[in-house]
N, C-alpha and C positions, 0 to 999 in steps of 0.2 A: 503493500500500500503506499509507504513512504516513497519507494523508488519510482512508482507509476504517477504520484502526486508531483513528483519532480521533473516528470516529462519522459520517462522510459516507456517506450511502447512495446517493448519485447523481452519483458522481464521473465527470467527462467522460471520454472515450476519451483512449489515451495520445497520438495524433495532435492532439486538441484541446489537450490539456495542453501538448503541445511549442509549438503555436501561440501559447499564452498566454506562453510564454518569448520570443516574438518571433524566435526563430532562424530560421524558415522564409522569412522575409520579406526576404532581401538576398542579397549575394554579399560575398566576402572573398578577396582576393588579397594574399599575403605574399611579399615578396622581401628580407626582412632577411638570409637567406643567399642571395647572387645565383645561386650554382649550384644551389640547391635551393628553387626558388619553390613556394609551395603555393596550392592553390585549395579553398575550403570553401564549399559552398552554405548560408552563414548570413549572419546580420545583421552587418555592421561597422559601428561599432566595439564592438557588444555581445560579451560572452563568455558561455558558459553558465552560469557561477555568478551573473552578474549577472541573466542571464535567469530563472533560478529564482526569486530574490528578486521580480523583477517579476510572474511568473506567480503566486506565492503571495499578494501583495498584491492583484493584480487580482481574485482568487477572494474577498477579504475575509477571508482567514486571516493568521496570523502564526506564527513559530515561533523558537526560540532558535537561534542561529547561533554555533559556537563554532569557533575556530582557533588555532593557536599561530605564532609566527615560523617562517621556514623551517627554522631550526636547534633547533626546539623539542624538548622531551623527549618520547619515545615513550611513556615510562611515565606522564606526565601524560595522554597522549591516551588510553591504554587505560583509565586510571581514570575519565576523563570519560565514555568510552563505556560502561563498565560501569554507571555511574550513569545516563546518559541512556536506556540500552535497558531499565532497569525501567519507564520510562514508556510504552514502545511501541516500533515500528520506528524506526530512525535513517537518515536519508539521508546518505550519507558520499560525499565528493568534492568537488572533482575528483581523481580517482585516476589513476595512471600504469598504463595497461591492460597494459603489457608484464610486470608483476610479477604479474598475477593468475594464479596458477599453476593454478586449477581450470579454465582455458580453454585447450584444446589448440591453440587457433588465435591465442592472445594473443601480441603481440610488438611490438616498436617502443616509441615514447613517446606513444601516442594516449590523449587524456583520455578519462575515463568515470566514471559514478557507480554506485553499488549501494546496496541497502538492507540495513543489518545488522539481523538477527532475534534472534540468541543469541550469546552470548560465553562460553566456558569459559576454562580455563587455557592452553589451547595453539591452540585454533581459534575461528573467527568461522563463523557460519552467516548467508549473505547470499543475498539474491534479486537475480541479475544479469540487468537487461533484455536483454543480448545473447543469451540463451536458457537460463539456468542457474538455474532455482529451487532454492532450498534448498541451496546449494552449501557445501561444507565448506572453508575456506580457512585455512591456518596463520597463526597471528597475526604471525609474522616476515615473510611475505610481504605480508599486508595493510598492515603499517606500512611497507614498503619503496615500496608503491604509493601509500598514503595521504599519504607525505611529499611527492608530488607536484613532486620537484626538476627533472624534465625537462618540467613543463607551463608553458608560458611565463606564461600569463594567472593561474596561480595565485598570490594574494597572501600566502600563508601555507602552512602544512603542517597537516594533520589536521583539515581542514574537516569539519564535521558539522552537520546540522540536526535538531533533535528538538523535542518539546513542542509539536506542531501543534495549533492551537486556532483556533477561528472568531471572528473580532472583529465581523462584520456579515453578515447574511443577504442574499445578492444574487441577483438573477434573472440568467439567462444573457445577456440584453441588456444589463443593467448591467455585468457582468463584459467583455463584448466591447467595450462603450463605452469603458471605462477602458483596455483593451489597446489599441484603436485609437489613442487620444489618445496613449500612450506611443510608439507605433509612429510616429506623424507627428512627434512631437518628436525621435526619433532620426534619421528620414530628414532632417529639416530642419537638422540640425547639420551643420558643416563636417568635412571630413576632418582627422585629427589626427596622421597620419604620414606622412613622406616615403617609408616603404618599406612602407606597407600601404595598400590601396585597398578601397573597397566601391562597391556598385552597378554601374552600367553600366560605369565605369571599370575595374573588376575583371575583367569579363568580357572587355572589349576587350583588355586587357593579356594574358590567357590567349590569346585568339585570334591575337595578334600572335606570340607564342611559338611556338605550334603550327604557324605557317605559316614558321618557320626552317628550315634544312637538318636540324638536330640538336635537336629539342624537348627541354627538360629532362626527365631520367628521373621526377622526380617529378610532371610532367604527363601523362607517359606510363603513369600508374598511375591515371588518372580514372575508368576502367571499374570498377575494385574498390571505390570508395567514393563519391566526389563525385557522380558521374553518377546512379547509382541512388538515393542518398540525397536528391539534389536533386529527381529526379522525385516521390519519395514526399512529401518535404516540401511540395512545390509543389501536390501534389494535397490534401494536409491543409489547406495554407493556403487553398485555392480553396475548400473545404468550411466552414472556419471564417468567412471573409469572407463567403460566402453566407449563413451563419447570423446575420452582423451586418448583412445588408441590403446589403451592398456588391457589388452584382451584376457591375459593370462591372469592379472590381478582381478579383473572383473570376474571371471570364472569363480575365483577362490570366495568372492564376497557373496556370489549367488549360493555357492555350498554353504556358507555360514548362515545366510537367510533360511535354507531349508533345516539346517541344523537347530536353530531357535526356534522355528516352527514346530520341529519333531518333539520338542521338550514341553510344549505347551500342554497336552493332554496329560502327561505324566505327571506335571507340576500339580495341576488341578486335582489330581486324584492322589497325590502325595506318595508318588513312587520316585522317591528321592535317589534311590540308587541308579534307576534309569536317567534322571536328570543329569545325575553327576557324571554319567558315561558320556552324555552329549557335551557337557562342559569340557570333558577331556578332549573329545573330538574337535570342539570349537578351539581349543588351546592349540592344537596341531595344525589346524587351518590358519589360526591368526599367525602363528610362526612361519609357516609357508607364505603367508601374506607379505609379512614384513621383508622375509628374505627375497621374495620377488621384486617387491617395489624398491629395494634397496640395491639390488644387483645392477 
């Protein structure tokens, strides 16, 4: 929406845009809370906010990015949003999805992004990609979500992007080339945390935990989010890599999508040994993917 408002008439599909963030091309296991380990089908150590910056740059665009400290003043954020929205739609986030009161299924402390379209004295009108276009949201709820105090990777509060503008006209092959170069750089980097893991190691640690007598409850919820998201992202990633001419890497991503899908039924029916076996296969596929991309 932001790019179209800025005059782009050939915006890539949402799946391809997400691939430009590089998030679909990896795995992330987080055990900072030992009793509540988490698994995400995204590229560690990248976070979604960083991924957006990469995607916008790969497209040959730039925008203004504004934020405050974690304890920044809400009044300042609203004033800035009122000014920014006069130029067009504003991408705001990360947000804490648990406070987005227009969503009847919102809960917990999941990260999220929405596009702000209008703002009056009491409400914002937002486009929420979770499936709520033109949703009215009380400003007090928006501010609580937008402060993002429960979003670990948020480097500040009230982050927004606006003033989108093209800096260079690029062909899709040029865009994908820059994106793949950034992906290779991240995949070549060593791990940075003793409690977070990426790549095959992340998948193998999940497999090991699922083979225990009492798997953590947070991993017993894979079927609600991580498995279907992983399958969809891998399918999008396969299409993206094929469009970039990386046929072998694309084939591996398709295989990963099939594996995520295979685990869905067994996860719903708590056949954790079968799900663990799939994660072991996913780890092997991910190792092959990294080797292929870096060769």
